[in-house]
C-alpha positions as CSV (number, residue, x, y, z in Angstrom):
1,M,0.0,0.0,0.0
2,N,1.5,3.4,-1.0
3,E,0.8,6.8,0.4
4,S,-2.0,7.7,-2.1
5,T,-3.8,4.4,-1.4
6,L,-3.5,5.0,2.4
7,I,-5.0,8.5,2.1
8,A,-7.8,7.4,-0.3
9,N,-8.9,4.3,1.6
10,Y,-8.6,5.6,5.2
11,L,-7.9,9.2,5.9
12,A,-10.1,10.7,3.1
13,K,-13.2,9.4,5.0
14,L,-12.5,11.9,7.8
15,V,-12.8,15.0,5.7
16,K,-16.1,14.6,3.9
17,N,-17.6,17.6,5.7
18,N,-14.4,19.7,5.4
19,P,-14.2,21.2,1.8
20,S,-11.1,23.2,2.7
21,A,-9.2,19.9,3.0
22,L,-9.7,19.4,-0.8
23,K,-10.5,15.7,-0.2
24,L,-6.8,15.3,0.9
25,N,-6.0,15.2,-2.8
26,D,-3.8,18.4,-3.1
27,D,-0.7,19.9,-1.6
28,V,-2.4,22.2,0.8
29,F,-5.4,23.0,3.0
30,F,-7.3,25.9,1.4
31,D,-9.8,28.0,3.5
32,K,-11.1,30.4,0.8
33,K,-13.3,32.4,3.2
34,N,-10.4,33.2,5.5
35,K,-7.8,33.2,2.8
36,N,-5.7,30.6,4.6
37,V,-3.4,28.2,2.7
38,I,-1.4,25.7,4.7
39,S,0.9,22.8,4.0
40,V,2.5,20.2,6.3
41,D,5.7,18.2,5.5
42,T,7.8,15.8,7.5
43,Y,11.4,14.9,6.8
44,V,13.1,11.8,8.4
45,E,16.8,10.9,8.3
46,K,17.7,8.1,6.0
47,I,14.3,8.5,4.2
48,H,14.3,12.2,3.1
49,F,18.0,13.0,3.7
50,P,20.9,10.6,4.0
51,N,22.6,12.0,7.2
52,F,23.1,15.0,9.5
53,K,26.6,16.0,8.4
54,H,25.6,19.4,7.0
55,P,22.8,20.7,9.3
56,D,23.2,24.3,7.9
57,L,22.5,23.1,4.3
58,L,20.0,20.5,5.4
59,I,17.7,22.9,7.1
60,K,17.7,25.1,4.0
61,R,16.6,22.2,1.9
62,I,13.8,21.4,4.4
63,I,12.5,25.0,4.4
64,R,12.6,25.3,0.6
65,S,11.0,22.0,-0.1
66,S,8.3,22.8,2.4
67,I,7.3,26.3,1.1
68,S,7.4,24.8,-2.4
69,D,4.0,23.3,-1.7
70,L,2.6,26.8,-1.5
71,V,4.6,28.3,-4.3
72,C,3.4,25.7,-6.8
73,K,-0.2,26.7,-5.9
74,G,0.6,30.4,-6.7
75,V,0.7,31.4,-3.1
76,K,3.4,33.4,-1.3
77,P,4.5,31.8,2.0
78,K,4.5,34.2,5.0
79,F,4.9,32.1,8.2
80,Y,6.3,28.7,9.1
81,F,6.3,26.5,12.2
82,I,9.0,23.9,12.8
83,S,9.0,20.8,15.0
84,A,12.2,18.9,15.3
85,S,13.4,15.7,16.9
86,G,17.0,15.0,17.6
87,N,19.7,14.1,20.2
88,K,22.7,15.6,21.9
89,K,24.9,15.0,18.9
90,S,22.6,16.4,16.3
91,F,21.4,19.3,18.5
92,S,24.9,20.3,19.8
93,N,25.6,24.0,20.3
94,K,27.7,24.0,17.1
95,N,25.0,22.5,15.0
96,L,22.2,24.7,16.5
97,R,24.2,27.8,15.7
98,K,24.5,26.6,12.1
99,I,20.8,25.8,11.9
100,I,19.8,29.2,13.3
101,N,22.1,31.1,11.0
102,S,20.6,29.2,8.0
103,L,17.0,29.9,9.1
104,K,17.8,33.6,9.4
105,S,19.2,33.5,5.9
106,E,16.1,31.7,4.5
107,Q,13.7,34.0,6.3
108,K,15.4,37.0,4.6
109,I,15.5,35.4,1.1
110,F,11.8,34.3,1.1
111,S,10.4,36.9,3.5
112,I,9.0,34.3,5.9
113,K,8.8,34.3,9.7
114,L,9.2,31.6,12.3
115,S,6.0,31.4,14.3
116,G,6.2,28.4,16.6
117,G,6.9,24.7,16.8
118,D,8.2,22.0,19.1
119,T,11.3,20.0,20.0
120,V,11.6,16.4,21.0
121,F,14.5,14.3,22.2
122,S,14.9,11.2,19.9
123,K,17.5,8.9,18.4
124,I,16.0,9.7,15.0
125,N,16.5,13.1,13.5
126,S,13.4,14.5,11.9
127,F,11.7,17.8,11.1
128,T,8.1,18.7,10.5
129,I,7.3,22.1,8.8
130,V,4.0,23.8,8.6
131,S,3.9,26.6,6.0
132,L,1.2,29.3,5.9
133,G,0.3,31.8,3.3
134,F,-2.8,33.9,2.4
135,S,-4.9,33.9,-0.8
136,D,-8.4,33.6,-2.0
137,K,-7.3,31.6,-5.0
138,I,-5.0,28.7,-5.6
139,V,-4.1,26.5,-8.6
140,K,-5.6,23.1,-7.7
141,R,-4.8,19.6,-8.8
142,N,-7.2,17.7,-11.1
143,N,-8.2,20.7,-13.2
144,A,-6.3,20.1,-16.4
145,K,-8.1,20.6,-19.7
146,I,-7.9,18.5,-22.9
147,N,-5.1,19.8,-25.2
148,D,-3.4,21.7,-22.3
149,D,0.3,22.1,-22.7
150,I,2.4,20.6,-19.9
151,Y,5.3,22.7,-18.6
152,I,8.0,22.6,-16.0
153,T,10.2,25.2,-14.5
154,G,14.0,24.8,-14.2
155,E,15.9,21.6,-14.9
156,L,15.6,18.0,-13.7
157,G,18.2,15.5,-12.5
158,D,20.8,17.6,-10.8
159,S,19.4,17.0,-7.3
160,Y,19.2,13.3,-7.7
161,L,22.8,13.1,-8.7
162,G,23.7,15.2,-5.7
163,L,21.9,12.7,-3.5
164,K,23.9,9.8,-5.0
165,Y,27.1,11.6,-4.1
166,L,25.8,12.2,-0.5
167,Q,25.0,8.5,-0.3
168,E,28.6,7.9,-1.4
169,K,27.7,6.0,-4.5
170,N,30.6,5.2,-6.9
171,L,30.2,7.9,-9.5
172,N,33.3,8.7,-11.4
173,K,34.6,11.3,-13.8
174,N,32.9,14.4,-12.5
175,A,34.6,17.6,-11.5
176,N,31.2,19.2,-10.6
177,K,30.4,17.0,-7.5
178,K,30.0,20.1,-5.3
179,Y,27.6,21.7,-7.8
180,F,25.3,18.6,-7.7
181,I,25.4,18.3,-3.9
182,N,24.4,22.0,-3.7
183,K,21.5,21.3,-6.1
184,F,20.2,18.7,-3.6
185,Y,20.5,21.0,-0.6
186,L,19.5,24.2,-2.3
187,P,16.6,23.7,-4.8
188,K,15.6,26.8,-6.6
189,I,12.2,28.0,-5.6
190,N,10.5,30.1,-8.3
191,L,8.8,32.8,-6.2
192,K,8.9,35.4,-9.0
193,F,7.1,33.2,-11.5
194,S,4.7,31.7,-8.9
195,K,2.6,34.9,-8.7
196,Y,1.6,34.5,-12.3
197,L,0.4,30.9,-12.0
198,I,-3.1,31.8,-10.9
199,K,-3.7,33.6,-14.3
200,L,-1.8,31.0,-16.4
201,A,-2.1,27.5,-15.0
202,N,-5.1,25.2,-15.0
203,T,-3.5,22.8,-12.6
204,S,-0.1,22.4,-10.8
205,I,2.1,20.5,-8.5
206,D,5.8,20.6,-7.4
207,I,8.1,17.8,-8.5
208,S,9.1,16.1,-5.2
209,D,8.7,12.4,-5.8
210,G,9.4,12.4,-9.6
211,L,8.1,13.8,-12.8
212,L,5.9,10.9,-13.8
213,I,4.6,10.1,-10.3
214,D,3.8,13.8,-9.7
215,L,2.2,14.2,-13.1
216,N,-0.1,11.3,-12.3
217,K,-1.0,12.9,-8.9
218,M,-1.8,16.2,-10.6
219,I,-4.5,14.7,-12.8
220,N,-5.3,11.4,-11.0
221,K,-9.0,12.1,-10.5
222,Q,-9.6,13.1,-14.1
223,K,-10.3,10.8,-17.0
224,L,-7.4,12.2,-19.0
225,S,-4.1,10.9,-20.3
226,S,-0.9,12.7,-21.1
227,E,2.2,12.4,-23.2
228,I,5.6,13.6,-22.3
229,Y,8.3,14.6,-24.9
230,Y,11.5,13.0,-23.6
231,D,13.8,15.2,-25.7
232,K,12.1,18.3,-24.3
233,I,12.8,17.5,-20.6
234,P,15.5,20.0,-19.7
235,I,18.7,19.1,-17.9
236,S,21.7,21.3,-17.0
237,S,24.8,21.6,-19.0
238,K,26.8,20.1,-16.1
239,L,24.5,17.0,-16.1
240,K,25.0,16.7,-19.9
241,I,28.7,16.7,-19.4
242,F,28.5,14.1,-16.6
243,L,26.3,11.8,-18.8
244,R,28.6,12.1,-21.8
245,K,31.7,11.3,-19.8
246,N,30.1,8.3,-18.1
247,S,28.2,7.0,-21.1
248,L,24.9,7.3,-19.3
249,K,21.4,8.3,-20.5
250,K,19.4,11.1,-18.8
251,N,16.4,8.7,-18.1
252,K,18.4,7.4,-15.1
253,F,18.3,10.8,-13.5
254,I,15.2,12.9,-14.6
255,F,12.4,10.8,-13.1
256,N,13.7,10.4,-9.5
257,G,12.3,13.6,-7.8
258,D,13.9,16.0,-5.3
259,D,13.8,18.7,-7.9
260,Y,11.0,21.0,-6.4
261,Q,10.3,22.6,-9.7
262,I,6.8,23.6,-10.7
263,L,4.9,21.2,-13.0
264,F,1.8,22.8,-14.5
265,T,-0.6,22.8,-17.4
266,S,-1.9,25.7,-19.4
267,S,-3.9,26.4,-22.6
268,K,-2.0,26.6,-25.8
269,F,-3.3,30.1,-26.2
270,N,-1.0,31.2,-23.3
271,R,2.2,30.1,-25.0
272,D,3.3,33.7,-25.9
273,K,2.4,34.9,-22.4
274,I,4.4,32.2,-20.7
275,D,7.4,33.0,-22.9
276,K,7.2,36.6,-22.0
277,I,6.8,35.9,-18.3
278,S,9.7,33.4,-18.5
279,K,12.0,36.2,-19.8
280,K,10.6,38.8,-17.4
281,T,11.1,36.7,-14.3
282,K,14.3,35.0,-15.6
283,T,12.7,31.6,-15.0
284,K,13.5,28.7,-17.3
285,I,10.1,27.3,-18.4
286,S,9.9,24.3,-20.8
287,R,6.9,22.9,-22.6
288,I,7.4,19.1,-22.3
289,G,4.1,17.5,-23.2
290,K,0.3,17.6,-23.7
291,I,-2.9,16.6,-21.9
292,L,-5.1,14.2,-24.0
293,S,-8.5,12.7,-23.7
294,K,-8.6,9.3,-21.9
295,K,-7.0,6.6,-24.0
296,K,-5.6,3.1,-23.5
297,F,-2.6,4.6,-21.7
298,K,-2.5,6.9,-18.6
299,F,0.6,8.5,-19.9
300,R,3.3,7.7,-22.5
301,L,6.8,8.9,-23.1
302,L,7.7,9.9,-26.7
303,N,11.1,10.6,-28.3
304,G,10.0,12.0,-31.7
305,D,7.6,9.5,-33.1
306,K,9.0,6.6,-31.0
307,V,7.2,5.5,-27.9
308,L,9.7,4.8,-25.1
309,K,9.4,2.3,-22.3
310,L,8.4,3.9,-19.1
311,P,11.0,3.5,-16.3
312,K,10.4,0.5,-14.0
313,T,10.6,2.9,-11.0
314,P,9.0,6.2,-12.1
315,G,9.9,8.0,-8.9
316,Y,9.8,7.7,-5.1
317,Q,6.9,6.1,-3.2
318,H,6.3,5.6,0.5
319,L,5.3,2.0,0.8
320,F,3.5,0.8,4.0
321,S,2.9,-2.8,3.0
C-alpha cells in the first residue's frame, strides 16, 4: 500500500464535511473564506535525507521543499512552524548555531517568519514544517483541460545526482560534485514566477517524488491521459557533461524527484504569455508535453515518433505494506 492508497482508503473518509481539506488530494489546506493556505511536511533521516553531516545546508533544503507546496499553488508563503526531533549530537551547540544562521538567511531570502513549533529528544533526526500563506485563489490539482500544454520550470536530475554523491555511490569522472550536492540541498524556488500561476495555470504541483509520479498525482481524479516529450525534458549543461563522460542516459536521473520545480498545465493560447513571463522573471520554463482525452494509456513517453518504455521505478513512493 502506497501513500496515495492509504489516504484514499482511510484518511479521506474523515474530511467529507471539510471542503477546505480538498479531499486530501492536493498539496495544501485551502480555506477560501479566511484566505488561509497551509501545507505540512515531515522529513526523516535516511528517508528524506541521508545524514546530518551538514545541518546548515539540510535545514535550508527542508525549508525550501516545504514552502514549495505553497509556491506551486501560486501562493506566497508568509509564516512557518518547525518541530524537530534529535539528540545531543545532532542538536549540539555548534549544530544549533549553524541551523539558526541558516534559518535567518532563508527568512530573509523568502520573507518568511518563524511562528512556533516544538522540539523532542529522539534517536532519530526528523523535522516537520507547517507553511502558511494567504490567498483567496490557488491552482488546484485535477483541473487540467484536454489539449493543455504541460510545462516545468527549471531543470531536472541535478538534485538526484547530488543525492547519489551524498550516499557515497561510486560515481566517477565528475569535476562538478559540489555543484550537484548543492542542487540537492538548495533547490531553486521560483517565487517570482509563482505569482503568475493563478492567471496562467489550470493545474499544478511541485516535483518532489518524480516527474511521472507527480504528473499522475496532478491529474489522477480526471479521466485524462498525457504524453511527455523525452527530448524536451530540460537538464543542466553540467549534467549533460556528466552523462557524456560516463556514457549514461538522462532517463536514469530525470524521473527520481527532489527537484522541487513547478509542473503545471496551461492552454496553448497562453504560450506567448508564458514565454514573456519566463523572460521577465528570468525563469526557465519548458513545454514538455500535452494533456489528452482518456486513451488506452495513462501517460506515455515519446522521443520524436518513437514510444519509449516507461521507467520501472518512475519515482519515489512511501510503501506501507
